[in-house]
CHARMM internal coordinates of N, CA and C (Angstrom, degrees):
IC EDIT
DIST 1 N 1 CA 1.4936
DIST 1 CA 1 C 1.5430
ANGL 1 N 1 CA 1 C 99.33
DIST 1 C 2 N 1.5017
ANGL 1 CA 1 C 2 N 109.25
DIHE 1 N 1 CA 1 C 2 N 139.69
DIST 2 N 2 CA 1.4643
ANGL 1 C 2 N 2 CA 113.68
DIHE 1 CA 1 C 2 N 2 CA 174.27
DIST 2 CA 2 C 1.4051
ANGL 2 N 2 CA 2 C 107.89
DIHE 1 C 2 N 2 CA 2 C -98.65
DIST 2 C 3 N 1.3857
ANGL 2 CA 2 C 3 N 116.44
DIHE 2 N 2 CA 2 C 3 N 153.74
DIST 3 N 3 CA 1.4907
ANGL 2 C 3 N 3 CA 119.28
DIHE 2 CA 2 C 3 N 3 CA -175.64
DIST 3 CA 3 C 1.5401
ANGL 3 N 3 CA 3 C 104.56
DIHE 2 C 3 N 3 CA 3 C -118.82
DIST 3 C 4 N 1.3059
ANGL 3 CA 3 C 4 N 115.28
DIHE 3 N 3 CA 3 C 4 N 94.68
DIST 4 N 4 CA 1.4365
ANGL 3 C 4 N 4 CA 125.57
DIHE 3 CA 3 C 4 N 4 CA -175.24
DIST 4 CA 4 C 1.6057
ANGL 4 N 4 CA 4 C 108.20
DIHE 3 C 4 N 4 CA 4 C -96.84
DIST 4 C 5 N 1.2796
ANGL 4 CA 4 C 5 N 117.12
DIHE 4 N 4 CA 4 C 5 N 116.45
DIST 5 N 5 CA 1.4271
ANGL 4 C 5 N 5 CA 117.30
DIHE 4 CA 4 C 5 N 5 CA -174.89
DIST 5 CA 5 C 1.5611
ANGL 5 N 5 CA 5 C 110.06
DIHE 4 C 5 N 5 CA 5 C -111.83
DIST 5 C 6 N 1.3579
ANGL 5 CA 5 C 6 N 115.60
DIHE 5 N 5 CA 5 C 6 N 169.70
DIST 6 N 6 CA 1.4650
ANGL 5 C 6 N 6 CA 118.51
DIHE 5 CA 5 C 6 N 6 CA -178.33
DIST 6 CA 6 C 1.4864
ANGL 6 N 6 CA 6 C 107.18
DIHE 5 C 6 N 6 CA 6 C -96.08
DIST 6 C 7 N 1.3182
ANGL 6 CA 6 C 7 N 117.28
DIHE 6 N 6 CA 6 C 7 N -3.22
DIST 7 N 7 CA 1.4900
ANGL 6 C 7 N 7 CA 119.80
DIHE 6 CA 6 C 7 N 7 CA -178.53
DIST 7 CA 7 C 1.5401
ANGL 7 N 7 CA 7 C 105.57
DIHE 6 C 7 N 7 CA 7 C -98.32
DIST 7 C 8 N 1.2605
ANGL 7 CA 7 C 8 N 117.02
DIHE 7 N 7 CA 7 C 8 N 163.58
DIST 8 N 8 CA 1.5049
ANGL 7 C 8 N 8 CA 128.94
DIHE 7 CA 7 C 8 N 8 CA -176.40
DIST 8 CA 8 C 1.4893
ANGL 8 N 8 CA 8 C 105.24
DIHE 7 C 8 N 8 CA 8 C -77.95
DIST 8 C 9 N 1.3588
ANGL 8 CA 8 C 9 N 113.37
DIHE 8 N 8 CA 8 C 9 N 120.28
DIST 9 N 9 CA 1.4393
ANGL 8 C 9 N 9 CA 120.86
DIHE 8 CA 8 C 9 N 9 CA 175.92
DIST 9 CA 9 C 1.6232
ANGL 9 N 9 CA 9 C 104.26
DIHE 8 C 9 N 9 CA 9 C -100.49
DIST 9 C 10 N 1.3249
ANGL 9 CA 9 C 10 N 110.08
DIHE 9 N 9 CA 9 C 10 N 126.45
DIST 10 N 10 CA 1.5011
ANGL 9 C 10 N 10 CA 124.74
DIHE 9 CA 9 C 10 N 10 CA -177.63
DIST 10 CA 10 C 1.5581
ANGL 10 N 10 CA 10 C 102.61
DIHE 9 C 10 N 10 CA 10 C -61.09
DIST 10 C 11 N 1.3995
ANGL 10 CA 10 C 11 N 121.59
DIHE 10 N 10 CA 10 C 11 N 134.54
DIST 11 N 11 CA 1.3309
ANGL 10 C 11 N 11 CA 129.09
DIHE 10 CA 10 C 11 N 11 CA 171.00
DIST 11 CA 11 C 1.5277
ANGL 11 N 11 CA 11 C 117.91
DIHE 10 C 11 N 11 CA 11 C -42.42
DIST 11 C 12 N 1.4057
ANGL 11 CA 11 C 12 N 111.59
DIHE 11 N 11 CA 11 C 12 N -46.76
DIST 12 N 12 CA 1.4358
ANGL 11 C 12 N 12 CA 124.06
DIHE 11 CA 11 C 12 N 12 CA 176.98
DIST 12 CA 12 C 1.4420
ANGL 12 N 12 CA 12 C 113.04
DIHE 11 C 12 N 12 CA 12 C -53.51
DIST 12 C 13 N 1.3073
ANGL 12 CA 12 C 13 N 118.82
DIHE 12 N 12 CA 12 C 13 N -36.81
DIST 13 N 13 CA 1.4919
ANGL 12 C 13 N 13 CA 128.91
DIHE 12 CA 12 C 13 N 13 CA -174.55
DIST 13 CA 13 C 1.5254
ANGL 13 N 13 CA 13 C 109.92
DIHE 12 C 13 N 13 CA 13 C -93.76
DIST 13 C 14 N 1.3236
ANGL 13 CA 13 C 14 N 120.35
DIHE 13 N 13 CA 13 C 14 N -6.86
DIST 14 N 14 CA 1.4527
ANGL 13 C 14 N 14 CA 118.47
DIHE 13 CA 13 C 14 N 14 CA -171.02
DIST 14 CA 14 C 1.5682
ANGL 14 N 14 CA 14 C 111.57
DIHE 13 C 14 N 14 CA 14 C -89.31
DIST 14 C 15 N 1.3731
ANGL 14 CA 14 C 15 N 115.88
DIHE 14 N 14 CA 14 C 15 N 145.38
DIST 15 N 15 CA 1.3881
ANGL 14 C 15 N 15 CA 119.96
DIHE 14 CA 14 C 15 N 15 CA -177.81
DIST 15 CA 15 C 1.5877
ANGL 15 N 15 CA 15 C 113.19
DIHE 14 C 15 N 15 CA 15 C -72.96
DIST 15 C 16 N 1.2721
ANGL 15 CA 15 C 16 N 117.88
DIHE 15 N 15 CA 15 C 16 N -20.47
DIST 16 N 16 CA 1.4105
ANGL 15 C 16 N 16 CA 128.21
DIHE 15 CA 15 C 16 N 16 CA 179.23
DIST 16 CA 16 C 1.6837
ANGL 16 N 16 CA 16 C 114.47
DIHE 15 C 16 N 16 CA 16 C -74.03
DIST 16 C 17 N 1.3116
ANGL 16 CA 16 C 17 N 111.83
DIHE 16 N 16 CA 16 C 17 N -16.05
DIST 17 N 17 CA 1.4699
ANGL 16 C 17 N 17 CA 117.03
DIHE 16 CA 16 C 17 N 17 CA -176.50
DIST 17 CA 17 C 1.5943
ANGL 17 N 17 CA 17 C 104.86
DIHE 16 C 17 N 17 CA 17 C -82.11
DIST 17 C 18 N 1.4312
ANGL 17 CA 17 C 18 N 117.48
DIHE 17 N 17 CA 17 C 18 N 119.99
DIST 18 N 18 CA 1.2971
ANGL 17 C 18 N 18 CA 121.41
DIHE 17 CA 17 C 18 N 18 CA -172.08
DIST 18 CA 18 C 1.6483
ANGL 18 N 18 CA 18 C 111.27
DIHE 17 C 18 N 18 CA 18 C -143.74
DIST 18 C 19 N 1.3034
ANGL 18 CA 18 C 19 N 118.08
DIHE 18 N 18 CA 18 C 19 N 150.70
DIST 19 N 19 CA 1.4824
ANGL 18 C 19 N 19 CA 115.98
DIHE 18 CA 18 C 19 N 19 CA -173.26
DIST 19 CA 19 C 1.5040
ANGL 19 N 19 CA 19 C 111.72
DIHE 18 C 19 N 19 CA 19 C -61.15
DIST 19 C 20 N 1.2401
ANGL 19 CA 19 C 20 N 120.71
DIHE 19 N 19 CA 19 C 20 N 153.31
DIST 20 N 20 CA 1.4584
ANGL 19 C 20 N 20 CA 122.46
DIHE 19 CA 19 C 20 N 20 CA 177.34
DIST 20 CA 20 C 1.5050
ANGL 20 N 20 CA 20 C 104.84
DIHE 19 C 20 N 20 CA 20 C -121.43
DIST 20 C 21 N 1.2054
ANGL 20 CA 20 C 21 N 117.75
DIHE 20 N 20 CA 20 C 21 N 98.83
DIST 21 N 21 CA 1.4834
ANGL 20 C 21 N 21 CA 124.16
DIHE 20 CA 20 C 21 N 21 CA -175.73
DIST 21 CA 21 C 1.5366
ANGL 21 N 21 CA 21 C 117.64
DIHE 20 C 21 N 21 CA 21 C -66.38
DIST 21 C 22 N 1.3100
ANGL 21 CA 21 C 22 N 113.57
DIHE 21 N 21 CA 21 C 22 N -21.32
DIST 22 N 22 CA 1.4777
ANGL 21 C 22 N 22 CA 120.16
DIHE 21 CA 21 C 22 N 22 CA -179.57
DIST 22 CA 22 C 1.5042
ANGL 22 N 22 CA 22 C 108.33
DIHE 21 C 22 N 22 CA 22 C -81.48
DIST 22 C 23 N 1.4023
ANGL 22 CA 22 C 23 N 123.85
DIHE 22 N 22 CA 22 C 23 N -22.31
DIST 23 N 23 CA 1.3545
ANGL 22 C 23 N 23 CA 128.11
DIHE 22 CA 22 C 23 N 23 CA 177.16
DIST 23 CA 23 C 1.5094
ANGL 23 N 23 CA 23 C 115.92
DIHE 22 C 23 N 23 CA 23 C -95.36
DIST 23 C 24 N 1.3525
ANGL 23 CA 23 C 24 N 110.15
DIHE 23 N 23 CA 23 C 24 N -16.18
DIST 24 N 24 CA 1.5526
ANGL 23 C 24 N 24 CA 116.86
DIHE 23 CA 23 C 24 N 24 CA -174.73
DIST 24 CA 24 C 1.4949
ANGL 24 N 24 CA 24 C 109.87
DIHE 23 C 24 N 24 CA 24 C -77.05
DIST 24 C 25 N 1.3435
ANGL 24 CA 24 C 25 N 115.42
DIHE 24 N 24 CA 24 C 25 N 166.20
DIST 25 N 25 CA 1.3358
ANGL 24 C 25 N 25 CA 125.29
DIHE 24 CA 24 C 25 N 25 CA 171.23
DIST 25 CA 25 C 1.6011
ANGL 25 N 25 CA 25 C 112.01
DIHE 24 C 25 N 25 CA 25 C -126.03
DIST 25 C 26 N 1.2680
ANGL 25 CA 25 C 26 N 118.37
DIHE 25 N 25 CA 25 C 26 N -176.90
DIST 26 N 26 CA 1.4380
ANGL 25 C 26 N 26 CA 121.22
DIHE 25 CA 25 C 26 N 26 CA -173.29
DIST 26 CA 26 C 1.5793
ANGL 26 N 26 CA 26 C 107.98
DIHE 25 C 26 N 26 CA 26 C -68.90
DIST 26 C 27 N 1.2068
ANGL 26 CA 26 C 27 N 112.23
DIHE 26 N 26 CA 26 C 27 N -30.45
DIST 27 N 27 CA 1.5372
ANGL 26 C 27 N 27 CA 114.24
DIHE 26 CA 26 C 27 N 27 CA -176.07
DIST 27 CA 27 C 1.6926
ANGL 27 N 27 CA 27 C 115.82
DIHE 26 C 27 N 27 CA 27 C -108.54
DIST 27 C 28 N 1.3277
ANGL 27 CA 27 C 28 N 109.21
DIHE 27 N 27 CA 27 C 28 N -0.25
DIST 28 N 28 CA 1.4429
ANGL 27 C 28 N 28 CA 116.75
DIHE 27 CA 27 C 28 N 28 CA -177.17
DIST 28 CA 28 C 1.4923
ANGL 28 N 28 CA 28 C 109.01
DIHE 27 C 28 N 28 CA 28 C -141.70
DIST 28 C 29 N 1.3002
ANGL 28 CA 28 C 29 N 115.13
DIHE 28 N 28 CA 28 C 29 N 138.80
DIST 29 N 29 CA 1.4906
ANGL 28 C 29 N 29 CA 124.43
DIHE 28 CA 28 C 29 N 29 CA 173.43
DIST 29 CA 29 C 1.5060
ANGL 29 N 29 CA 29 C 114.87
DIHE 28 C 29 N 29 CA 29 C -108.65
DIST 29 C 30 N 1.2697
ANGL 29 CA 29 C 30 N 121.56
DIHE 29 N 29 CA 29 C 30 N 120.59
DIST 30 N 30 CA 1.4480
ANGL 29 C 30 N 30 CA 126.72
DIHE 29 CA 29 C 30 N 30 CA -176.00
DIST 30 CA 30 C 1.5593
ANGL 30 N 30 CA 30 C 101.76
DIHE 29 C 30 N 30 CA 30 C -91.29
DIST 30 C 31 N 1.3609
ANGL 30 CA 30 C 31 N 112.27
DIHE 30 N 30 CA 30 C 31 N 140.39
DIST 31 N 31 CA 1.5121
ANGL 30 C 31 N 31 CA 124.44
DIHE 30 CA 30 C 31 N 31 CA 170.82
DIST 31 CA 31 C 1.4525
ANGL 31 N 31 CA 31 C 110.89
DIHE 30 C 31 N 31 CA 31 C -110.11
DIST 31 C 32 N 1.3085
ANGL 31 CA 31 C 32 N 122.50
DIHE 31 N 31 CA 31 C 32 N 138.13
DIST 32 N 32 CA 1.3979
ANGL 31 C 32 N 32 CA 125.00
DIHE 31 CA 31 C 32 N 32 CA 173.92
DIST 32 CA 32 C 1.6277
ANGL 32 N 32 CA 32 C 110.37
DIHE 31 C 32 N 32 CA 32 C -125.05
DIST 32 C 33 N 1.3214
ANGL 32 CA 32 C 33 N 111.06
DIHE 32 N 32 CA 32 C 33 N 161.85
DIST 33 N 33 CA 1.5899
ANGL 32 C 33 N 33 CA 115.67
DIHE 32 CA 32 C 33 N 33 CA 174.24
DIST 33 CA 33 C 1.5903
ANGL 33 N 33 CA 33 C 104.95
DIHE 32 C 33 N 33 CA 33 C -83.63
DIST 33 C 34 N 1.3058
ANGL 33 CA 33 C 34 N 112.36
DIHE 33 N 33 CA 33 C 34 N 126.03
DIST 34 N 34 CA 1.4957
ANGL 33 C 34 N 34 CA 119.54
DIHE 33 CA 33 C 34 N 34 CA 178.52
DIST 34 CA 34 C 1.6479
ANGL 34 N 34 CA 34 C 107.88
DIHE 33 C 34 N 34 CA 34 C -97.51
DIST 34 C 35 N 1.3057
ANGL 34 CA 34 C 35 N 121.96
DIHE 34 N 34 CA 34 C 35 N 7.14
DIST 35 N 35 CA 1.4688
ANGL 34 C 35 N 35 CA 122.16
DIHE 34 CA 34 C 35 N 35 CA -170.91
DIST 35 CA 35 C 1.6005
ANGL 35 N 35 CA 35 C 101.29
DIHE 34 C 35 N 35 CA 35 C -91.27
DIST 35 C 36 N 1.2951
ANGL 35 CA 35 C 36 N 119.41
DIHE 35 N 35 CA 35 C 36 N 116.29
DIST 36 N 36 CA 1.3900
ANGL 35 C 36 N 36 CA 121.16
DIHE 35 CA 35 C 36 N 36 CA -179.02
DIST 36 CA 36 C 1.5470
ANGL 36 N 36 CA 36 C 113.85
DIHE 35 C 36 N 36 CA 36 C -78.79
DIST 36 C 37 N 1.2966
ANGL 36 CA 36 C 37 N 114.13
DIHE 36 N 36 CA 36 C 37 N -5.93
DIST 37 N 37 CA 1.5275
ANGL 36 C 37 N 37 CA 117.93
DIHE 36 CA 36 C 37 N 37 CA 175.58
DIST 37 CA 37 C 1.4787
ANGL 37 N 37 CA 37 C 113.28
DIHE 36 C 37 N 37 CA 37 C -94.59
DIST 37 C 38 N 1.3579
ANGL 37 CA 37 C 38 N 117.34
DIHE 37 N 37 CA 37 C 38 N -10.23
DIST 38 N 38 CA 1.4135
ANGL 37 C 38 N 38 CA 124.61
DIHE 37 CA 37 C 38 N 38 CA -175.13
DIST 38 CA 38 C 1.5334
ANGL 38 N 38 CA 38 C 107.50
DIHE 37 C 38 N 38 CA 38 C -85.20
DIST 38 C 39 N 1.4137
ANGL 38 CA 38 C 39 N 118.80
DIHE 38 N 38 CA 38 C 39 N 149.19
DIST 39 N 39 CA 1.4024
ANGL 38 C 39 N 39 CA 125.14
DIHE 38 CA 38 C 39 N 39 CA 170.13
DIST 39 CA 39 C 1.4439
ANGL 39 N 39 CA 39 C 113.93
DIHE 38 C 39 N 39 CA 39 C -65.94
DIST 39 C 40 N 1.3355
ANGL 39 CA 39 C 40 N 117.28
DIHE 39 N 39 CA 39 C 40 N -21.92
DIST 40 N 40 CA 1.5259
ANGL 39 C 40 N 40 CA 128.09
DIHE 39 CA 39 C 40 N 40 CA 172.99
DIST 40 CA 40 C 1.4327
ANGL 40 N 40 CA 40 C 117.00
DIHE 39 C 40 N 40 CA 40 C -80.88
DIST 40 C 41 N 1.4139
ANGL 40 CA 40 C 41 N 123.44
DIHE 40 N 40 CA 40 C 41 N -6.57
DIST 41 N 41 CA 1.3975
ANGL 40 C 41 N 41 CA 126.71
DIHE 40 CA 40 C 41 N 41 CA -175.90
DIST 41 CA 41 C 1.7229
ANGL 41 N 41 CA 41 C 112.53
DIHE 40 C 41 N 41 CA 41 C -44.17
DIST 41 C 42 N 1.1918
ANGL 41 CA 41 C 42 N 111.15
DIHE 41 N 41 CA 41 C 42 N 121.55
DIST 42 N 42 CA 1.3744
ANGL 41 C 42 N 42 CA 123.79
DIHE 41 CA 41 C 42 N 42 CA 174.87
DIST 42 CA 42 C 1.5076
ANGL 42 N 42 CA 42 C 110.81
DIHE 41 C 42 N 42 CA 42 C 74.08
DIST 42 C 43 N 1.3693
ANGL 42 CA 42 C 43 N 121.24
DIHE 42 N 42 CA 42 C 43 N 11.62
DIST 43 N 43 CA 1.4502
ANGL 42 C 43 N 43 CA 122.47
DIHE 42 CA 42 C 43 N 43 CA 174.85
DIST 43 CA 43 C 1.6127
ANGL 43 N 43 CA 43 C 112.84
DIHE 42 C 43 N 43 CA 43 C -81.38
DIST 43 C 44 N 1.1403
ANGL 43 CA 43 C 44 N 117.05
DIHE 43 N 43 CA 43 C 44 N 142.36
DIST 44 N 44 CA 1.5356
ANGL 43 C 44 N 44 CA 119.17
DIHE 43 CA 43 C 44 N 44 CA 178.15
DIST 44 CA 44 C 1.4924
ANGL 44 N 44 CA 44 C 106.72
DIHE 43 C 44 N 44 CA 44 C -73.34
DIST 44 C 45 N 1.2460
ANGL 44 CA 44 C 45 N 116.23
DIHE 44 N 44 CA 44 C 45 N 130.44
DIST 45 N 45 CA 1.5457
ANGL 44 C 45 N 45 CA 118.82
DIHE 44 CA 44 C 45 N 45 CA -166.64
DIST 45 CA 45 C 1.5019
ANGL 45 N 45 CA 45 C 111.33
DIHE 44 C 45 N 45 CA 45 C -101.12
DIST 45 C 46 N 1.2468
ANGL 45 CA 45 C 46 N 117.71
DIHE 45 N 45 CA 45 C 46 N -6.16
DIST 46 N 46 CA 1.5557
ANGL 45 C 46 N 46 CA 120.21
DIHE 45 CA 45 C 46 N 46 CA -179.49
DIST 46 CA 46 C 1.5587
ANGL 46 N 46 CA 46 C 104.32
DIHE 45 C 46 N 46 CA 46 C -125.83
DIST 46 C 47 N 1.2584
ANGL 46 CA 46 C 47 N 116.47
DIHE 46 N 46 CA 46 C 47 N 44.99
DIST 47 N 47 CA 1.5576
ANGL 46 C 47 N 47 CA 126.26
DIHE 46 CA 46 C 47 N 47 CA 167.28
DIST 47 CA 47 C 1.5087
ANGL 47 N 47 CA 47 C 106.44
DIHE 46 C 47 N 47 CA 47 C -122.94
DIST 47 C 48 N 1.3345
ANGL 47 CA 47 C 48 N 115.07
DIHE 47 N 47 CA 47 C 48 N 136.53
DIST 48 N 48 CA 1.5551
ANGL 47 C 48 N 48 CA 120.30
DIHE 47 CA 47 C 48 N 48 CA 171.73
DIST 48 CA 48 C 1.5172
ANGL 48 N 48 CA 48 C 109.57
DIHE 47 C 48 N 48 CA 48 C -81.00
DIST 48 C 49 N 1.3221
ANGL 48 CA 48 C 49 N 113.16
DIHE 48 N 48 CA 48 C 49 N 162.98
DIST 49 N 49 CA 1.5555
ANGL 48 C 49 N 49 CA 117.87
DIHE 48 CA 48 C 49 N 49 CA -178.93
DIST 49 CA 49 C 1.5190
ANGL 49 N 49 CA 49 C 106.75
DIHE 48 C 49 N 49 CA 49 C -60.07
DIST 49 C 50 N 1.3359
ANGL 49 CA 49 C 50 N 121.01
DIHE 49 N 49 CA 49 C 50 N -21.16
DIST 50 N 50 CA 1.5018
ANGL 49 C 50 N 50 CA 122.65
DIHE 49 CA 49 C 50 N 50 CA -177.87
DIST 50 CA 50 C 1.6914
ANGL 50 N 50 CA 50 C 106.19
DIHE 49 C 50 N 50 CA 50 C -82.93
DIST 50 C 51 N 1.2826
ANGL 50 CA 50 C 51 N 115.49
DIHE 50 N 50 CA 50 C 51 N -10.40
DIST 51 N 51 CA 1.4844
ANGL 50 C 51 N 51 CA 115.99
DIHE 50 CA 50 C 51 N 51 CA -175.85
DIST 51 CA 51 C 1.5175
ANGL 51 N 51 CA 51 C 114.73
DIHE 50 C 51 N 51 CA 51 C 91.33
DIST 51 C 52 N 1.3910
ANGL 51 CA 51 C 52 N 116.72
DIHE 51 N 51 CA 51 C 52 N 9.81
DIST 52 N 52 CA 1.4379
ANGL 51 C 52 N 52 CA 120.65
DIHE 51 CA 51 C 52 N 52 CA 174.93
DIST 52 CA 52 C 1.5545
ANGL 52 N 52 CA 52 C 108.93
DIHE 51 C 52 N 52 CA 52 C -77.05
DIST 52 C 53 N 1.3665
ANGL 52 CA 52 C 53 N 114.41
DIHE 52 N 52 CA 52 C 53 N 137.99
DIST 53 N 53 CA 1.4454
ANGL 52 C 53 N 53 CA 116.41
DIHE 52 CA 52 C 53 N 53 CA 177.52
DIST 53 CA 53 C 1.4675
ANGL 53 N 53 CA 53 C 110.16
DIHE 52 C 53 N 53 CA 53 C -86.61
DIST 53 C 54 N 1.1622
ANGL 53 CA 53 C 54 N 116.57
DIHE 53 N 53 CA 53 C 54 N 149.78
DIST 54 N 54 CA 1.5173
ANGL 53 C 54 N 54 CA 128.52
DIHE 53 CA 53 C 54 N 54 CA -178.43
DIST 54 CA 54 C 1.5387
ANGL 54 N 54 CA 54 C 110.34
DIHE 53 C 54 N 54 CA 54 C -129.89
DIST 54 C 55 N 1.3848
ANGL 54 CA 54 C 55 N 113.03
DIHE 54 N 54 CA 54 C 55 N 146.49
DIST 55 N 55 CA 1.4439
ANGL 54 C 55 N 55 CA 116.72
DIHE 54 CA 54 C 55 N 55 CA 178.72
DIST 55 CA 55 C 1.4845
ANGL 55 N 55 CA 55 C 115.03
DIHE 54 C 55 N 55 CA 55 C -76.44
DIST 55 C 56 N 1.3548
ANGL 55 CA 55 C 56 N 115.89
DIHE 55 N 55 CA 55 C 56 N -19.96
DIST 56 N 56 CA 1.5106
ANGL 55 C 56 N 56 CA 119.08
DIHE 55 CA 55 C 56 N 56 CA -169.44
DIST 56 CA 56 C 1.6975
ANGL 56 N 56 CA 56 C 102.93
DIHE 55 C 56 N 56 CA 56 C -121.14
DIST 56 C 57 N 1.3074
ANGL 56 CA 56 C 57 N 112.15
DIHE 56 N 56 CA 56 C 57 N 150.10
DIST 57 N 57 CA 1.4762
ANGL 56 C 57 N 57 CA 114.84
DIHE 56 CA 56 C 57 N 57 CA 177.16
DIST 57 CA 57 C 1.6257
ANGL 57 N 57 CA 57 C 108.21
DIHE 56 C 57 N 57 CA 57 C -82.82
DIST 57 C 58 N 1.2314
ANGL 57 CA 57 C 58 N 106.15
DIHE 57 N 57 CA 57 C 58 N 119.11
DIST 58 N 58 CA 1.5965
ANGL 57 C 58 N 58 CA 117.79
DIHE 57 CA 57 C 58 N 58 CA -170.51
DIST 58 CA 58 C 1.6348
ANGL 58 N 58 CA 58 C 112.04
DIHE 57 C 58 N 58 CA 58 C -105.80
DIST 58 C 59 N 1.2091
ANGL 58 CA 58 C 59 N 118.85
DIHE 58 N 58 CA 58 C 59 N -8.53
DIST 59 N 59 CA 1.5134
ANGL 58 C 59 N 59 CA 121.05
DIHE 58 CA 58 C 59 N 59 CA -172.70
DIST 59 CA 59 C 1.4986
ANGL 59 N 59 CA 59 C 106.15
DIHE 58 C 59 N 59 CA 59 C -66.14
DIST 59 C 60 N 1.3104
ANGL 59 CA 59 C 60 N 113.97
DIHE 59 N 59 CA 59 C 60 N 146.79
DIST 60 N 60 CA 1.3973
ANGL 59 C 60 N 60 CA 119.39
DIHE 59 CA 59 C 60 N 60 CA -173.65
DIST 60 CA 60 C 1.6829
ANGL 60 N 60 CA 60 C 115.14
DIHE 59 C 60 N 60 CA 60 C -74.69
DIST 60 C 61 N 1.3103
ANGL 60 CA 60 C 61 N 114.36
DIHE 60 N 60 CA 60 C 61 N -22.30
DIST 61 N 61 CA 1.4301
ANGL 60 C 61 N 61 CA 112.37
DIHE 60 CA 60 C 61 N 61 CA 173.42
DIST 61 CA 61 C 1.4861
ANGL 61 N 61 CA 61 C 112.45
DIHE 60 C 61 N 61 CA 61 C 106.16
DIST 61 C 62 N 1.4554
ANGL 61 CA 61 C 62 N 122.36
DIHE 61 N 61 CA 61 C 62 N -175.63
DIST 62 N 62 CA 1.3882
ANGL 61 C 62 N 62 CA 121.43
DIHE 61 CA 61 C 62 N 62 CA -178.75
DIST 62 CA 62 C 1.4523
ANGL 62 N 62 CA 62 C 104.60
DIHE 61 C 62 N 62 CA 62 C -154.87
DIST 62 C 63 N 1.4104
ANGL 62 CA 62 C 63 N 114.36
DIHE 62 N 62 CA 62 C 63 N 172.88
DIST 63 N 63 CA 1.6027
ANGL 62 C 63 N 63 CA 122.75
DIHE 62 CA 62 C 63 N 63 CA -171.99
DIST 63 CA 63 C 1.4323
ANGL 63 N 63 CA 63 C 107.16
DIHE 62 C 63 N 63 CA 63 C -76.46
DIST 63 C 64 N 1.4269
ANGL 63 CA 63 C 64 N 122.58
DIHE 63 N 63 CA 63 C 64 N -16.83
DIST 64 N 64 CA 1.5470
ANGL 63 C 64 N 64 CA 118.11
DIHE 63 CA 63 C 64 N 64 CA 178.57
DIST 64 CA 64 C 1.3866
ANGL 64 N 64 CA 64 C 117.91
DIHE 63 C 64 N 64 CA 64 C -93.82
DIST 64 C 65 N 1.4751
ANGL 64 CA 64 C 65 N 115.41
DIHE 64 N 64 CA 64 C 65 N 3.68
DIST 65 N 65 CA 1.3992
ANGL 64 C 65 N 65 CA 116.17
DIHE 64 CA 64 C 65 N 65 CA 174.49
DIST 65 CA 65 C 1.4852
ANGL 65 N 65 CA 65 C 114.73
DIHE 64 C 65 N 65 CA 65 C -69.51
DIST 65 C 66 N 1.3566
ANGL 65 CA 65 C 66 N 115.22
DIHE 65 N 65 CA 65 C 66 N 165.45
DIST 66 N 66 CA 1.5010
ANGL 65 C 66 N 66 CA 122.15
DIHE 65 CA 65 C 66 N 66 CA 178.61
DIST 66 CA 66 C 1.4772
ANGL 66 N 66 CA 66 C 107.36
DIHE 65 C 66 N 66 CA 66 C -132.48
DIST 66 C 67 N 1.2795
ANGL 66 CA 66 C 67 N 121.79
DIHE 66 N 66 CA 66 C 67 N 129.60
DIST 67 N 67 CA 1.3279
ANGL 66 C 67 N 67 CA 131.50
DIHE 66 CA 66 C 67 N 67 CA -177.08
DIST 67 CA 67 C 1.5845
ANGL 67 N 67 CA 67 C 108.18
DIHE 66 C 67 N 67 CA 67 C -62.23
DIST 67 C 68 N 1.3275
ANGL 67 CA 67 C 68 N 115.14
DIHE 67 N 67 CA 67 C 68 N 140.43
DIST 68 N 68 CA 1.4691
ANGL 67 C 68 N 68 CA 120.53
DIHE 67 CA 67 C 68 N 68 CA 170.71
DIST 68 CA 68 C 1.4915
ANGL 68 N 68 CA 68 C 109.16
DIHE 67 C 68 N 68 CA 68 C -69.16
DIST 68 C 69 N 1.3748
ANGL 68 CA 68 C 69 N 111.66
DIHE 68 N 68 CA 68 C 69 N 143.73
DIST 69 N 69 CA 1.4868
ANGL 68 C 69 N 69 CA 113.39
DIHE 68 CA 68 C 69 N 69 CA 179.85
DIST 69 CA 69 C 1.4822
ANGL 69 N 69 CA 69 C 110.43
DIHE 68 C 69 N 69 CA 69 C -86.40
DIST 69 C 70 N 1.2295
ANGL 69 CA 69 C 70 N 122.12
DIHE 69 N 69 CA 69 C 70 N 140.23
DIST 70 N 70 CA 1.4683
ANGL 69 C 70 N 70 CA 121.21
DIHE 69 CA 69 C 70 N 70 CA 179.50
DIST 70 CA 70 C 1.5464
ANGL 70 N 70 CA 70 C 106.18
DIHE 69 C 70 N 70 CA 70 C -96.28
DIST 70 C 71 N 1.4093
ANGL 70 CA 70 C 71 N 116.02
DIHE 70 N 70 CA 70 C 71 N 141.04
DIST 71 N 71 CA 1.4923
ANGL 70 C 71 N 71 CA 113.58
DIHE 70 CA 70 C 71 N 71 CA 176.95
DIST 71 CA 71 C 1.5730
ANGL 71 N 71 CA 71 C 105.12
DIHE 70 C 71 N 71 CA 71 C -98.60
END
COOR INIT
IC SEED 1 N 1 CA 1 C
IC BUILD
């Protein structure tokens, strides 16, 4: 069951945020949005608007995100 909410789900907590091996390097892992319904689809989520690499996902997220389930 998917949990779609009307609130904004942060990209860091979204199940669609996944590693992008083609954009990653040996010392940095790129993360992209895998939700084809989102405006952020295929965007790198740990890059600043200036193009600086970040170690954490910092994008604010969208209404189409789904929270990861905790076990």
